[in-house]
N, CA, C and O of each residue as an XYZ file, in Angstrom:
776
protein
N      20.178   -385.300   -109.799
C      19.761   -383.407   -109.902
C      19.286   -383.559   -108.823
O      19.005   -384.673   -108.382
N      19.076   -382.283   -108.081
C      18.415   -381.676   -107.311
C      17.295   -380.974   -108.026
O      17.522   -380.233   -108.982
N      15.859   -381.247   -107.477
C      14.647   -380.549   -107.884
C      15.235   -378.954   -108.222
O      16.438   -378.731   -108.090
N      14.415   -378.015   -108.606
C      14.060   -376.521   -108.543
C      14.012   -376.598   -107.235
O      15.000   -376.304   -106.562
N      12.618   -377.089   -106.569
C      12.216   -376.888   -105.386
C      12.701   -377.196   -104.196
O      12.197   -376.889   -103.115
N      13.773   -377.863   -104.394
C      15.249   -378.731   -103.310
C      16.356   -377.453   -103.469
O      16.877   -376.954   -102.472
N      16.609   -377.052   -104.651
C      17.708   -375.965   -104.745
C      16.871   -374.763   -104.146
O      17.316   -374.140   -103.182
N      15.490   -374.399   -104.801
C      15.401   -373.131   -103.762
C      15.513   -373.332   -101.944
O      15.862   -372.409   -101.208
N      15.144   -374.705   -101.460
C      14.918   -374.461    -99.996
C      16.624   -374.552    -99.262
O      16.883   -374.202    -98.111
N      17.549   -375.064   -100.183
C      19.168   -374.920    -99.879
C      19.280   -373.830   -100.101
O      20.022   -373.286    -99.282
N      18.781   -372.981   -101.072
C      19.423   -371.339   -101.536
C      18.792   -370.623   -100.084
O      19.377   -369.873    -99.303
N      17.680   -371.034   -100.041
C      17.334   -369.813    -98.743
C      17.476   -370.596    -97.682
O      16.680   -370.076    -96.900
N      18.062   -371.702    -96.998
C      18.998   -371.764    -96.017
C      20.243   -371.270    -95.693
O      20.529   -371.027    -94.521
N      21.364   -371.015    -97.010
C      22.444   -370.272    -96.922
C      21.790   -368.599    -96.917
O      22.325   -367.615    -96.407
N      20.620   -368.656    -97.572
C      20.910   -366.688    -97.276
C      20.655   -366.512    -95.741
O      21.120   -365.600    -95.056
N      19.830   -367.543    -95.300
C      19.314   -367.372    -93.801
C      20.578   -367.610    -92.979
O      20.567   -367.197    -91.820
N      21.796   -368.300    -93.498
C      22.685   -368.945    -92.546
C      23.065   -367.752    -91.499
O      22.965   -367.878    -90.279
N      23.516   -366.572    -92.165
C      23.986   -365.849    -90.957
C      23.285   -365.434    -89.894
O      23.627   -365.221    -88.731
N      22.012   -365.328    -90.582
C      20.788   -365.084    -89.331
C      20.435   -366.037    -88.482
O      19.880   -365.819    -87.405
N      20.855   -367.569    -89.090
C      20.379   -368.378    -88.046
C      21.956   -368.745    -87.283
O      22.026   -369.394    -86.240
N      22.734   -368.396    -87.753
C      23.998   -368.659    -86.880
C      23.918   -367.303    -85.496
O      24.128   -367.436    -84.291
N      23.636   -366.391    -86.080
C      23.696   -365.462    -85.032
C      22.595   -365.136    -84.140
O      22.748   -364.334    -83.219
N      21.249   -365.851    -84.422
C      20.231   -365.561    -84.026
C      19.764   -365.500    -82.729
O      18.993   -364.668    -82.250
N      20.460   -366.744    -82.031
C      20.598   -366.782    -80.674
C      21.462   -365.443    -79.613
O      21.071   -364.865    -78.599
N      22.614   -365.340    -80.319
C      23.798   -364.438    -79.468
C      24.087   -363.308    -80.613
O      24.927   -363.415    -81.507
N      23.104   -362.070    -80.369
C      23.765   -361.401    -81.041
C      23.301   -359.799    -80.503
O      22.254   -359.704    -79.862
N      24.080   -358.622    -80.778
C      24.067   -357.586    -80.132
C      22.649   -357.056    -79.837
O      21.920   -356.770    -80.787
N      22.301   -356.939    -78.801
C      20.848   -356.255    -78.110
C      19.738   -357.508    -78.396
O      18.540   -357.280    -78.564
N      20.304   -358.806    -78.423
C      19.110   -359.825    -78.561
C      19.008   -360.766    -77.258
O      20.059   -360.771    -76.617
N      18.223   -361.375    -76.849
C      18.764   -362.285    -75.532
C      18.798   -363.602    -76.150
O      18.485   -363.724    -77.334
N      19.243   -364.849    -75.262
C      19.861   -365.772    -76.146
C      18.665   -367.314    -75.185
O      18.640   -367.639    -73.998
N      18.094   -367.716    -76.059
C      17.344   -369.064    -75.334
C      18.429   -370.349    -75.995
O      19.036   -370.387    -77.065
N      18.365   -371.270    -74.929
C      19.209   -372.579    -75.349
C      17.814   -373.530    -74.881
O      17.140   -373.322    -73.872
N      17.617   -374.469    -75.756
C      16.803   -375.967    -74.944
C      17.574   -376.810    -75.667
O      17.885   -376.443    -76.800
N      17.967   -377.896    -75.254
C      18.028   -379.213    -75.563
C      18.001   -379.960    -74.285
O      17.789   -379.334    -73.247
N      18.188   -381.179    -74.263
C      17.595   -382.592    -73.259
C      18.752   -382.554    -72.523
O      18.656   -383.089    -71.419
N      20.230   -381.901    -72.914
C      21.072   -382.017    -71.945
C      21.778   -380.854    -71.287
O      22.633   -380.039    -71.633
N      20.931   -381.157    -69.976
C      21.077   -379.781    -69.167
C      22.452   -379.459    -68.584
O      22.768   -378.281    -68.418
N      23.238   -380.403    -68.284
C      24.409   -379.700    -67.578
C      25.342   -379.214    -68.753
O      26.261   -378.429    -68.519
N      25.090   -379.697    -70.032
C      25.830   -379.834    -71.339
C      25.554   -378.212    -71.847
O      26.403   -377.482    -72.359
N      24.130   -377.863    -71.558
C      23.269   -376.727    -72.042
C      23.908   -375.289    -70.648
O      24.188   -374.106    -70.842
N      23.923   -376.043    -69.462
C      24.369   -375.118    -68.090
C      25.696   -374.463    -68.677
O      25.808   -373.254    -68.879
N      26.774   -375.488    -68.947
C      27.827   -375.354    -69.195
C      28.092   -373.898    -70.095
O      28.783   -372.924    -69.795
N      27.266   -374.158    -71.301
C      27.091   -374.079    -72.573
C      26.629   -372.337    -72.430
O      27.027   -371.486    -73.224
N      25.870   -372.097    -71.448
C      25.244   -370.670    -71.208
C      26.069   -369.784    -70.579
O      26.163   -368.601    -70.906
N      26.936   -370.533    -69.298
C      27.786   -369.764    -68.627
C      29.032   -369.150    -69.856
O      29.532   -368.025    -69.841
N      29.331   -370.301    -70.902
C      30.135   -369.718    -71.598
C      29.946   -368.463    -72.628
O      30.729   -367.645    -73.110
N      28.594   -368.684    -72.736
C      27.955   -367.558    -74.073
C      28.066   -366.259    -73.109
O      28.562   -365.174    -73.414
N      27.536   -366.597    -71.980
C      27.723   -365.095    -70.695
C      29.075   -364.459    -70.646
O      29.434   -363.300    -70.858
N      29.899   -365.836    -70.215
C      31.296   -364.575    -70.422
C      31.764   -364.286    -71.897
O      32.571   -363.362    -71.998
N      31.388   -364.929    -73.062
C      32.140   -364.894    -73.939
C      31.180   -363.375    -74.701
O      31.824   -362.519    -75.308
N      30.205   -363.298    -74.601
C      29.245   -361.926    -75.132
C      28.492   -361.366    -74.333
O      27.829   -362.050    -73.553
N      28.389   -359.554    -74.334
C      28.220   -359.195    -73.562
C      26.588   -359.486    -74.062
O      25.666   -359.594    -73.254
N      26.478   -359.556    -75.072
C      24.638   -359.671    -75.367
C      23.932   -360.674    -74.895
O      22.703   -360.673    -74.960
N      24.598   -361.612    -74.382
C      24.140   -363.023    -73.812
C      23.805   -363.032    -72.583
O      23.437   -364.101    -72.095
N      23.859   -361.629    -71.634
C      23.496   -361.524    -70.636
C      22.400   -361.939    -70.114
O      22.234   -362.008    -68.896
N      21.358   -362.323    -71.147
C      20.080   -363.053    -70.526
C      19.936   -364.509    -71.121
O      19.428   -364.681    -72.229
N      20.223   -365.147    -70.645
C      20.389   -366.867    -71.382
C      19.469   -367.524    -70.514
O      19.548   -367.500    -69.285
N      18.553   -368.139    -71.211
C      17.129   -368.903    -70.670
C      17.712   -370.504    -70.761
O      17.282   -371.036    -71.784
N      18.369   -371.188    -70.151
C      18.103   -372.851    -70.141
C      16.359   -373.943    -69.898
O      15.460   -374.196    -69.095
N      16.652   -374.107    -70.697
C      14.944   -374.836    -70.690
C      15.132   -376.290    -70.873
O      15.879   -376.420    -71.843
N      14.797   -377.468    -70.386
C      14.825   -378.262    -70.548
C      13.210   -379.074    -71.212
O      12.149   -378.467    -71.063
N      13.234   -380.095    -71.733
C      11.872   -380.082    -72.264
C      12.168   -381.599    -72.770
O      13.180   -381.871    -73.415
N      11.189   -382.554    -72.414
C      10.628   -383.376    -73.688
C       9.779   -383.371    -74.611
O       8.640   -383.709    -74.289
N       9.991   -383.058    -75.795
C       9.033   -382.744    -76.929
C       7.622   -383.501    -77.074
O       6.650   -383.105    -77.719
N       7.710   -384.404    -76.500
C       6.773   -385.608    -76.469
C       5.731   -385.002    -75.292
O       4.567   -385.117    -75.676
N       5.801   -384.613    -74.449
C       4.824   -383.311    -73.732
C       4.418   -382.392    -74.569
O       4.917   -381.270    -74.483
N       3.653   -382.608    -75.329
C       2.954   -381.254    -76.054
C       2.569   -380.045    -75.481
O       2.778   -378.905    -75.898
N       1.807   -380.527    -74.181
C       1.237   -379.470    -73.051
C       2.652   -378.682    -72.564
O       2.579   -377.454    -72.540
N       4.018   -379.346    -72.147
C       5.270   -379.071    -72.127
C       5.756   -377.937    -73.277
O       6.424   -376.912    -73.142
N       5.293   -378.400    -74.172
C       5.948   -377.470    -75.328
C       5.050   -376.023    -75.528
O       5.497   -374.947    -75.926
N       3.661   -376.336    -75.131
C       3.142   -374.921    -75.126
C       3.515   -374.378    -73.955
O       3.428   -373.158    -74.090
N       3.862   -374.636    -72.946
C       4.424   -373.918    -71.917
C       5.787   -373.474    -72.440
O       6.182   -372.317    -72.583
N       6.266   -374.323    -72.632
C       8.164   -373.278    -73.082
C       7.820   -372.388    -73.615
O       8.055   -371.258    -73.189
N       7.089   -372.644    -74.825
C       6.448   -371.536    -75.874
C       6.342   -369.869    -75.514
O       6.822   -368.820    -75.943
N       5.343   -370.337    -74.384
C       5.100   -369.216    -73.696
C       5.938   -368.359    -72.448
O       5.826   -367.214    -72.011
N       6.944   -369.663    -72.067
C       7.791   -369.001    -71.022
C       9.013   -368.259    -71.963
O       9.668   -367.445    -71.313
N       9.430   -368.417    -73.430
C       9.977   -368.214    -73.721
C       9.972   -366.777    -74.305
O      10.855   -365.933    -74.154
N       8.555   -366.627    -75.156
C       7.997   -365.311    -75.335
C       7.755   -364.577    -74.420
O       7.590   -363.424    -74.818
N       7.631   -364.720    -73.142
C       7.247   -363.840    -72.185
C       8.634   -363.303    -71.834
O       8.634   -362.080    -71.690
N      10.187   -364.088    -71.606
C      11.011   -363.707    -71.145
C      11.717   -362.790    -72.195
O      12.678   -362.069    -71.930
N      11.164   -362.897    -73.333
C      12.150   -362.252    -74.597
C      11.465   -361.171    -75.744
O      11.918   -360.407    -76.597
N      10.046   -361.581    -75.232
C       9.176   -360.600    -75.948
C       8.813   -361.298    -77.436
O       8.411   -360.641    -78.397
N       8.939   -362.137    -77.441
C       8.539   -363.338    -78.789
C       9.664   -364.192    -79.124
O      10.666   -364.379    -78.434
N       9.341   -364.777    -80.455
C      10.225   -366.137    -80.472
C      10.552   -365.384    -81.877
O       9.647   -364.900    -82.558
N      11.876   -365.330    -82.240
C      12.309   -365.171    -83.801
C      13.129   -366.238    -84.279
O      13.767   -366.004    -85.305
N      13.251   -367.425    -83.717
C      13.714   -368.490    -84.842
C      13.634   -369.302    -83.936
O      13.928   -369.174    -82.747
N      12.998   -370.657    -84.812
C      12.772   -371.941    -83.807
C      13.474   -373.169    -85.097
O      13.503   -373.066    -86.323
N      13.962   -374.260    -84.200
C      15.018   -374.924    -84.785
C      14.482   -375.985    -84.260
O      14.560   -376.055    -83.033
N      13.816   -377.068    -84.961
C      12.985   -378.535    -84.529
C      14.338   -379.386    -84.783
O      14.823   -379.485    -85.910
N      14.826   -379.907    -83.793
C      16.180   -380.632    -83.982
C      15.766   -381.640    -83.238
O      16.040   -382.710    -83.780
N      15.161   -381.769    -82.115
C      14.605   -383.425    -81.389
C      14.384   -384.530    -82.060
O      13.347   -384.528    -82.722
N      15.245   -385.776    -82.108
C      14.911   -386.905    -82.528
C      14.882   -388.134    -81.637
O      15.414   -388.203    -80.530
N      14.082   -389.265    -82.351
C      13.946   -390.298    -81.264
C      13.795   -391.352    -82.725
O      13.087   -391.070    -83.691
N      14.843   -392.896    -82.560
C      14.564   -393.661    -83.171
C      15.046   -394.964    -82.435
O      16.055   -395.186    -81.765
N      13.926   -395.787    -82.806
C      13.770   -397.633    -82.503
C      15.014   -397.989    -83.588
O      15.244   -397.116    -84.426
N      15.534   -398.773    -83.611
C      16.066   -399.484    -85.000
C      15.768   -401.125    -84.496
O      16.017   -401.735    -83.456
N      15.193   -401.447    -85.620
C      14.585   -402.599    -85.695
C      13.393   -402.778    -86.691
O      12.741   -401.752    -86.886
N      13.077   -403.679    -87.220
C      11.508   -403.647    -88.310
C      10.214   -403.411    -86.989
O      10.108   -403.394    -85.763
N       9.403   -403.259    -88.229
C       8.474   -402.711    -87.222
C       7.837   -403.563    -86.356
O       7.525   -403.043    -85.285
N       7.565   -404.668    -86.494
C       7.364   -405.961    -85.836
C       8.009   -406.393    -84.416
O       7.626   -407.005    -83.419
N       9.217   -405.736    -84.860
C       9.883   -406.076    -83.517
C       9.747   -404.948    -81.989
O       9.998   -405.243    -80.820
N       9.268   -403.641    -82.555
C       9.091   -402.370    -81.728
C       7.751   -402.450    -81.240
O       6.814   -402.926    -81.881
N       7.686   -401.971    -80.092
C       6.218   -401.961    -79.212
C       5.513   -400.782    -79.824
O       5.979   -399.794    -80.392
N       4.150   -401.165    -79.540
C       3.391   -400.058    -79.995
C       3.650   -398.597    -79.502
O       3.301   -397.541    -80.030
N       4.424   -398.834    -78.236
C       4.477   -397.549    -77.444
C       5.932   -397.013    -78.235
O       5.894   -395.931    -78.819
N       7.132   -397.773    -78.224
C       7.994   -397.155    -78.766
C       7.871   -396.391    -80.191
O       8.483   -395.333    -80.340
N       6.946   -397.020    -81.419
C       6.161   -396.476    -82.726
C       5.823   -395.042    -82.433
O       6.235   -394.123    -83.141
N       4.886   -394.826    -81.127
C       4.471   -394.034    -80.771
C       4.773   -392.629    -80.726
O       4.435   -391.570    -81.255
N       5.923   -393.303    -79.458
C       6.816   -392.065    -79.136
C       7.711   -391.134    -80.758
O       7.690   -389.984    -81.196
N       8.336   -392.334    -81.137
C       9.174   -391.877    -82.309
C       8.127   -391.074    -83.613
O       8.617   -390.304    -84.439
N       6.673   -391.432    -83.578
C       5.972   -390.544    -84.288
C       6.036   -389.196    -83.624
O       6.330   -388.162    -84.223
N       5.720   -389.282    -82.259
C       5.343   -387.658    -81.722
C       6.468   -387.016    -81.511
O       6.279   -385.805    -81.407
N       7.739   -387.393    -81.389
C       8.875   -387.057    -81.034
C       9.798   -386.395    -82.401
O      10.738   -385.610    -82.275
N       9.369   -386.827    -83.453
C       9.813   -386.664    -84.638
C       8.797   -386.112    -85.978
O       9.078   -385.925    -87.161
N       7.779   -385.984    -85.374
C       6.925   -385.414    -86.858
C       5.814   -384.955    -85.704
O       5.534   -383.821    -86.092
N       5.201   -385.140    -84.776
C       4.200   -384.568    -84.031
C       4.678   -383.253    -83.422
O       3.989   -382.266    -83.677
N       5.601   -383.118    -82.765
C       6.224   -382.207    -81.828
C       6.898   -380.965    -82.577
O       6.877   -379.847    -82.061
N       7.586   -381.245    -84.002
C       7.822   -380.321    -84.768
C       6.586   -379.242    -85.373
O       6.538   -378.013    -85.418
N       5.505   -380.452    -85.862
C       4.235   -379.859    -86.381
C       3.912   -378.254    -84.994
O       4.028   -377.032    -85.083
N       3.523   -379.140    -83.966
C       2.762   -378.390    -82.754
C       4.001   -377.193    -82.415
O       3.809   -376.086    -81.912
N       4.849   -377.576    -82.700
C       6.005   -376.267    -81.932
C       6.134   -375.564    -82.963
O       6.819   -374.594    -82.638
N       5.771   -375.489    -84.370
C       5.871   -374.371    -85.202
C       4.431   -373.789    -85.255
O       4.187   -372.612    -85.518
N       3.560   -374.684    -84.994
C       2.567   -373.875    -84.642
C       2.470   -372.586    -83.813
O       2.282   -371.388    -84.026
N       2.702   -373.456    -82.691
C       3.028   -372.472    -81.535
C       3.901   -371.468    -81.618
O       3.649   -370.596    -80.787
N       4.931   -371.216    -82.363
C       5.699   -370.125    -82.937
C       5.572   -369.518    -83.836
O       6.320   -368.553    -83.992
N       4.722   -369.778    -84.660
C       3.860   -369.254    -85.568
C       3.342   -368.070    -84.909
O       3.489   -366.923    -85.332
N       2.546   -368.507    -83.536
C       1.213   -366.984    -82.608
C       2.310   -366.205    -82.855
O       2.125   -365.399    -83.767
N       3.511   -366.174    -82.288
C       4.517   -365.072    -82.160
C       5.061   -364.013    -83.673
O       5.139   -362.806    -83.898
N       5.351   -365.317    -84.461
C       6.235   -364.879    -85.500
C       5.631   -364.030    -87.024
O       6.137   -363.210    -87.792
N       4.123   -364.827    -86.935
C       3.320   -364.194    -88.098
C       2.547   -362.242    -87.698
O       2.342   -361.271    -88.427
N       2.383   -362.457    -86.448
C       1.908   -360.847    -85.955
C       3.332   -359.920    -85.852
O       3.421   -358.710    -85.639
N       4.251   -360.765    -86.045
C       5.586   -359.520    -86.111
C       6.187   -359.777    -87.274
O       7.367   -359.445    -87.392
N       5.577   -360.348    -88.245
C       6.163   -360.427    -90.147
C       7.255   -360.951    -89.634
O       8.056   -360.174    -90.153
N       7.946   -361.713    -88.978
C       9.209   -362.115    -89.241
C       9.301   -363.554    -88.621
O       8.306   -364.149    -88.206
N      10.351   -363.977    -88.595
C      10.974   -365.125    -88.009
C      11.517   -366.342    -88.902
O      11.688   -366.254    -90.118
N      11.717   -367.272    -88.282
C      12.504   -368.634    -88.819
C      12.281   -369.770    -88.559
O      12.367   -369.912    -87.339
N      11.997   -370.821    -89.129
C      11.781   -372.337    -88.626
C      12.451   -372.972    -89.029
O      12.428   -372.863    -90.255
N      13.347   -373.890    -88.597
C      14.358   -374.931    -89.550
C      13.636   -376.366    -88.480
O      13.348   -376.587    -87.304
N      13.621   -376.858    -89.437
C      13.487   -378.899    -89.172
C      14.423   -379.362    -89.723
O      14.937   -379.043    -90.795
N      14.685   -380.148    -88.998
C      15.985   -381.067    -89.000
C      14.725   -382.456    -89.646
O      13.738   -382.872    -89.039
N      15.118   -382.795    -90.723
C      14.558   -384.189    -91.232
C      15.867   -385.015    -91.117
O      16.696   -384.923    -90.211
N      15.903   -385.787    -92.126
C      17.264   -386.916    -92.325
C      17.046   -387.215    -93.969
O      16.067   -386.866    -94.628
N      18.076   -387.862    -94.391
C      18.272   -388.694    -95.473
C      17.190   -389.791    -96.100
O      16.736   -390.085    -97.205
N      17.049   -390.240    -94.633
C      15.938   -391.318    -94.492
C      15.092   -390.440    -94.836
O      14.128   -391.125    -95.178
N      14.733   -389.071    -95.010
C      13.101   -388.822    -95.015
C      13.605   -388.630    -96.745
O      13.249   -387.698    -97.466
N      14.270   -389.469    -97.043
C      14.430   -388.654    -99.102
C      14.528   -390.406    -99.789
O      14.020   -390.835   -100.825
N      15.313   -391.080    -98.831
C      15.667   -392.706    -99.266
C      15.304   -393.559    -97.806
O      15.929   -393.554    -96.745
N      14.187   -394.205    -98.140
C      14.001   -395.209    -96.988
C      14.898   -395.803    -96.604
O      15.900   -395.852    -97.317
N      14.873   -396.646    -95.014
C      15.905   -397.089    -94.895
C      15.231   -398.406    -94.563
O      14.146   -398.552    -93.999
N      16.019   -399.293    -94.987
C      15.501   -401.092    -94.057
C      15.689   -400.882    -92.525
O      16.413   -400.040    -91.994
N      15.037   -401.647    -92.023
C      14.919   -401.577    -90.427
C      14.589   -399.982    -89.734
O      14.706   -399.675    -88.548
N      14.351   -399.513    -90.343
C      13.705   -397.901    -90.251
C      12.725   -397.073    -90.747
O      12.805   -395.935    -91.211
N      11.373   -398.137    -90.505
C      10.428   -397.911    -91.787
C       9.503   -396.507    -91.077
O       8.891   -395.638    -91.698
N       9.647   -396.646    -89.741
C       8.796   -395.644    -89.284
C       9.437   -394.638    -88.681
O       8.761   -393.764    -88.139
N      10.677   -394.581    -88.662
C      11.975   -393.487    -88.313
C      11.602   -392.827    -90.107
O      11.047   -391.740    -90.266
N      11.937   -393.529    -91.033
C      11.793   -392.878    -92.108
C      10.900   -391.994    -92.575
O      11.003   -390.909    -93.148
N       9.761   -392.842    -92.126
C       8.067   -391.940    -92.225
C       7.947   -390.850    -92.108
O       7.595   -389.973    -92.898
N       8.394   -390.834    -90.551
C       8.349   -389.457    -89.844
C       9.197   -388.462    -90.476
O       8.893   -387.277    -90.341
N      10.355   -388.836    -91.235
C      11.370   -387.837    -91.581
C      10.660   -387.556    -92.849
O      10.541   -386.379    -93.190
N      10.080   -388.685    -93.730
C       9.192   -388.156    -95.281
C       8.175   -387.186    -94.839
O       8.039   -386.213    -95.582
N       7.300   -387.250    -93.601
C       6.656   -386.496    -93.044
C       7.044   -384.963    -92.706
O       6.335   -384.020    -93.057
N       8.497   -384.795    -91.836
C       8.555   -383.300    -91.637
C       8.702   -383.122    -92.637
O       7.839   -382.324    -93.000
N       9.556   -383.489    -93.708
C       9.833   -382.999    -94.830
C       8.514   -382.272    -95.754
O       8.502   -381.058    -95.958
N       7.385   -383.227    -96.292
C       6.713   -382.732    -96.473
C       5.631   -381.800    -95.990
O       4.846   -381.326    -96.811
N       5.543   -381.517    -94.753
C       4.981   -380.536    -93.634
C       6.067   -379.465    -94.059
O       5.535   -378.433    -94.466
N       7.201   -379.447    -94.069
C       8.041   -378.023    -94.516
C       7.685   -377.355    -95.472
O       7.308   -376.183    -95.458
N       7.826   -378.376    -96.752
C       7.128   -377.793    -97.968
C       6.319   -377.113    -97.929
O       6.479   -375.994    -98.415
N       4.881   -377.534    -97.240
C       4.069   -377.261    -97.425
C       3.595   -375.700    -96.583
O       2.851   -374.798    -96.967
N       4.407   -375.868    -95.266
C       4.275   -374.672    -94.665
C       4.958   -373.328    -95.197
O       4.500   -372.187    -95.252
N       6.348   -373.896    -95.616
C       7.191   -372.596    -96.420
C       6.006   -372.157    -97.369
O       5.770   -370.952    -97.285
N       5.360   -372.720    -98.081
C       4.399   -372.237    -99.320
C       3.505   -371.132    -98.419
O       3.286   -369.952    -98.695
N       2.992   -372.024    -97.070
C       1.845   -371.167    -96.316
C       2.158   -369.557    -95.938
O       1.534   -368.497    -95.991
N       3.463   -369.995    -95.537
C       4.207   -368.725    -94.848
C       4.975   -367.632    -95.537
O       5.508   -366.735    -94.884
N       5.057   -367.711    -97.194
C       6.357   -367.279    -97.629
C       5.712   -366.013    -97.970
O       6.567   -365.190    -98.302
N       4.272   -365.452    -98.021
C       4.191   -364.238    -98.214
C       3.915   -363.341    -96.690
O       3.487   -362.187    -96.719
N       4.177   -363.942    -95.611
C       4.135   -363.451    -94.265
C       5.560   -362.931    -93.501
O       5.520   -362.447    -92.370
N       6.469   -363.046    -94.048
C       7.871   -362.730    -93.255
C       8.465   -363.826    -92.706
O       9.543   -363.672    -92.132
N       7.849   -365.153    -92.790
C       8.735   -365.969    -92.163
C       9.280   -366.796    -93.205
O       8.970   -366.778    -94.396
N      10.313   -367.681    -92.500
C      10.871   -368.279    -93.503
C      10.609   -369.965    -93.160
O      10.222   -370.306    -92.043
N      10.820   -370.780    -94.053
C      10.887   -372.052    -93.426
C      11.906   -372.870    -94.445
O      12.095   -372.898    -95.661
N      12.564   -373.642    -93.055
C      13.855   -374.362    -94.160
C      13.355   -375.828    -93.374
O      12.915   -376.146    -92.269
N      13.671   -376.426    -94.524
C      14.247   -378.116    -93.920
C      15.518   -378.836    -94.301
O      15.900   -378.991    -95.461
N      16.135   -379.259    -93.217
C      18.169   -379.477    -93.245
C      17.579   -381.045    -93.205
O      16.876   -381.535    -92.321
N      18.104   -381.727    -94.504
C      18.230   -383.183    -94.671
C      19.660   -383.632    -94.469
O      20.287   -383.852    -95.505
N      20.379   -383.832    -93.146
C      21.980   -384.478    -93.088
C      22.072   -386.203    -93.197
O      21.252   -387.119    -93.251
N      23.279   -386.102    -93.197
C      23.364   -387.452    -93.304
C      24.001   -387.718    -91.905
O      24.419   -387.013    -90.987
N      23.863   -389.312    -92.201
C      24.159   -389.685    -90.589
C      25.453   -389.050    -90.024
O      26.492   -388.872    -90.661
N      25.218   -388.727    -88.690
C      26.198   -387.652    -88.232
C      26.870   -388.459    -86.797
O      26.227   -389.258    -86.116
N      27.808   -388.186    -86.622
C      28.451   -389.303    -85.271
C      27.998   -388.805    -84.397
O      28.913   -388.136    -83.917
N      26.835   -388.623    -83.624
C      26.166   -388.518    -82.622
C      26.058   -389.313    -81.210
O      26.323   -390.440    -81.629
N      25.898   -389.437    -80.159
C      25.067   -389.854    -79.331
C      23.848   -390.568    -79.731
O      23.293   -391.397    -79.009
N      23.495   -390.266    -80.758
C      21.943   -390.398    -81.532
C      22.371   -391.781    -81.790
O      21.917   -392.766    -81.207
N      23.327   -391.790    -82.757
C      23.801   -393.186    -83.157
C      24.057   -393.941    -82.440
O      24.433   -395.050    -82.819
């Protein structure tokens, strides 16, 4: 059975689904896309510009979220270009498959930085713009590995448990400040990540 708190977060995500779905491209709102696949993003941006009149201003920004100074620069660039930050979706991920003793210390550190540290830092940076406006939404993408630890994925599971705990705690912190926070824990999805 799903706990009361989990049901609450699932309900909040459903409640904001329409807002999140249209947050990037809706009438009189600019559009910002950020992902590591730059050619795919450029193509998507061109499609959006052609399909939606509201998407005339689209900013494509490629970033390694492990570069925390780059995260700060990106957030400031987006806020300057669009007058603030309405929605942040933390969906970057990194995974080294294998036992902890098989991974280099650098691989383990990179996994913690990308999967846990970066979403925490980006959430903090987005709140600089959301809290004064008393509105905004943050969506953190975790994993079922953050609910049930996976063999040969101890560090990955730990980072996903961490992002879930952070999301629950931060949701309580900002609940009465006009900012919503959701955490999504999907099943494995057939992507290049797998």
